[in-house]
Each structure stands twice: as C-alpha cells, then as structure tokens.
C-alpha positions as CSV (number, residue, x, y, z in Angstrom):
1,M,120.2,67.3,101.9
2,K,122.5,69.7,102.5
3,N,121.8,72.9,105.2
4,T,122.3,76.0,103.7
5,G,120.8,78.5,106.3
6,K,118.1,79.4,104.3
7,R,114.5,79.1,106.0
8,I,111.9,77.4,104.2
9,V,108.1,78.9,104.6
10,K,105.4,76.9,103.1
11,L,102.7,78.3,101.4
12,D,99.3,77.5,100.5
13,R,97.4,78.1,97.3
14,D,96.3,81.3,98.3
15,G,99.6,82.2,99.6
16,I,101.2,81.5,96.3
17,A,98.9,83.4,94.2
18,Y,99.0,86.0,96.3
19,I,102.6,86.3,96.3
20,N,102.1,86.3,91.7
21,S,99.8,88.9,92.2
22,M,102.6,91.3,93.7
23,L,105.0,90.3,91.7
24,T,102.5,90.8,88.0
25,V,102.0,94.2,89.7
26,A,105.0,95.0,91.2
27,N,107.8,93.2,89.9
28,V,108.8,92.1,93.4
29,I,108.7,88.6,94.7
30,P,107.8,88.8,98.7
31,K,110.2,86.6,101.4
32,D,106.7,85.9,102.7
33,C,102.8,86.5,102.5
34,V,100.4,86.1,105.2
35,V,96.6,86.2,105.1
36,D,94.7,87.3,108.2
37,D,91.0,87.6,107.5
38,N,90.5,90.5,105.2
39,T,94.5,91.6,105.2
40,V,97.5,90.0,103.0
41,V,100.5,90.9,104.6
42,F,103.7,91.0,102.1
43,L,107.5,90.7,103.9
44,V,109.2,92.2,101.3
45,E,113.2,93.0,101.8
46,K,114.4,96.6,102.2
47,E,115.6,97.2,98.4
48,K,112.3,96.0,97.1
49,I,109.7,98.4,99.8
50,G,109.6,101.1,97.6
51,A,108.9,99.2,94.1
52,A,106.4,96.9,96.1
53,I,104.7,100.2,97.6
54,G,104.9,101.8,94.0
55,K,104.4,105.2,93.3
56,Q,102.5,107.3,96.1
57,G,101.4,103.7,96.5
58,K,99.9,102.6,93.3
59,N,100.7,99.1,93.3
60,A,99.5,98.9,96.9
61,E,96.1,100.3,95.8
62,T,95.9,98.1,92.8
63,L,96.8,94.8,94.8
64,R,94.1,96.1,97.7
65,K,91.6,96.4,94.1
66,Q,92.5,93.1,92.5
67,L,93.1,91.2,95.9
68,K,89.8,92.7,97.6
69,K,91.6,92.8,100.9
70,N,93.5,95.3,102.8
71,V,97.1,95.2,101.9
72,E,100.2,95.6,104.5
73,I,103.6,95.4,103.3
74,M,106.3,94.3,105.8
75,Q,110.3,95.1,105.7
76,Y,112.0,91.8,106.0
77,A,115.2,92.3,108.3
78,E,117.9,89.9,108.9
79,S,117.8,89.9,112.7
80,P,114.4,89.5,114.7
81,E,114.9,92.5,116.5
82,E,115.4,94.5,113.3
83,F,111.9,93.0,112.1
84,I,110.2,94.0,115.3
85,K,111.5,97.4,115.5
86,G,109.9,98.0,111.5
87,A,107.1,96.2,112.3
88,L,106.1,98.7,115.4
89,R,107.7,101.6,113.7
90,K,105.1,103.7,115.5
91,V,106.3,103.4,118.8
92,K,109.6,104.0,120.3
93,I,111.8,100.6,121.4
94,K,113.6,101.5,124.5
95,K,115.3,98.3,124.4
96,I,115.1,94.6,123.2
97,E,116.3,91.5,124.5
98,N,116.2,88.5,122.8
99,N,117.2,85.2,124.8
100,E,117.0,82.2,121.6
101,G,113.6,82.2,120.6
102,S,112.3,84.6,123.2
103,M,112.2,88.1,123.1
104,I,110.8,91.3,125.4
105,A,110.3,94.7,124.0
106,F,110.2,97.6,126.1
107,L,108.3,100.7,125.6
108,S,107.1,103.1,127.6
109,P,103.1,102.8,129.1
110,E,101.8,104.9,126.2
111,D,103.1,103.2,123.4
112,K,102.8,99.6,124.7
113,M,98.9,101.1,125.0
114,I,99.3,101.7,121.4
115,V,100.6,98.2,120.6
116,M,98.2,96.5,122.2
117,Q,95.0,98.0,121.3
118,N,95.6,97.1,117.6
119,S,95.3,92.8,118.4
120,S,94.9,92.3,114.6
121,R,97.9,93.5,113.8
122,R,99.8,92.0,116.7
123,K,98.3,88.7,115.8
124,R,100.0,89.5,111.9
125,I,103.5,90.4,113.4
126,R,103.1,87.2,115.6
127,I,102.6,84.7,112.5
128,I,105.4,86.5,110.6
129,R,107.8,86.5,113.4
130,E,107.5,82.8,114.4
131,R,107.5,81.9,110.4
132,N,110.6,83.8,109.7
133,Y,112.8,84.2,112.8
134,K,111.8,81.4,114.9
135,I,110.5,83.6,117.7
136,K,107.9,81.9,119.4
137,D,107.6,83.5,122.7
138,F,107.2,87.5,122.8
139,K,106.4,89.8,125.1
140,I,105.9,93.9,125.6
141,R,107.2,95.4,128.9
C-alpha cells in the first residue's frame, strides 16, 4: 500500500454518527471528532469553521440540542504548533519548541494558570494532538 502522507484516524460508531450529524446540520465533514464525557469536539478545516459554527452559532447550537452534549469546534492546522496556538487562543504563547514528538509551550505564569485550571479542555486538546499531530509529550512552562 502506498503511503500518501495522510493521517488515518479511527472512529468508533458514535464518532461516525457525530460526524454525520455535523455533515447533516452544517454540510461540513470534520477531520476528527472526539467525545469526552458530555462534550463533542469537532476538528474542522480553517475554511469551514464559519459554516460549522453557523450564523450566530446556529449550527453549533442545533448540534448541541440534537446530540444532547456540549459542542466545541476546533480549527485544524497543518502544523502542531499552529494547532496549539489555536487551541490555546485565549492565552498568549511566548514561544513553542517542537522536538519531534515533544513540544513545550512557554507562557506567562498568569496564562499558565488559566490553561491549567481547565483540565477537561486540556484532555480534549491532548487527544486531538496525539491522534492528529503525533505529539505525545507536551509541557507548558
């Protein structure tokens, strides 16, 4: 089998159903879908974020009601550094170091505290980071 360089993400039955819901509601096919407790996270290409969210958040709200779960839409990026910047968009990242499978993000102490307080979001970011960018080790300093 020829290696095309594309990543393959295996989804369970629920993940496939959630992706089909996004397709039906927003006409967008996410690159990945992660379910964590009461939240479904869709990883969507930059060009399709607006369509996925919908005007005034209508599509995201429709999905939330339909799936009976919170809905989070994250932007897919070509590089793991850009993904981390987008996923941690509410804080200022001073610098990111990427050493083949291991990353360190440098933040101010205040921003580090903001990120560390939301353990469930960190968990969802970790799952997407590992599955889509092959970054196993990630530290915040």
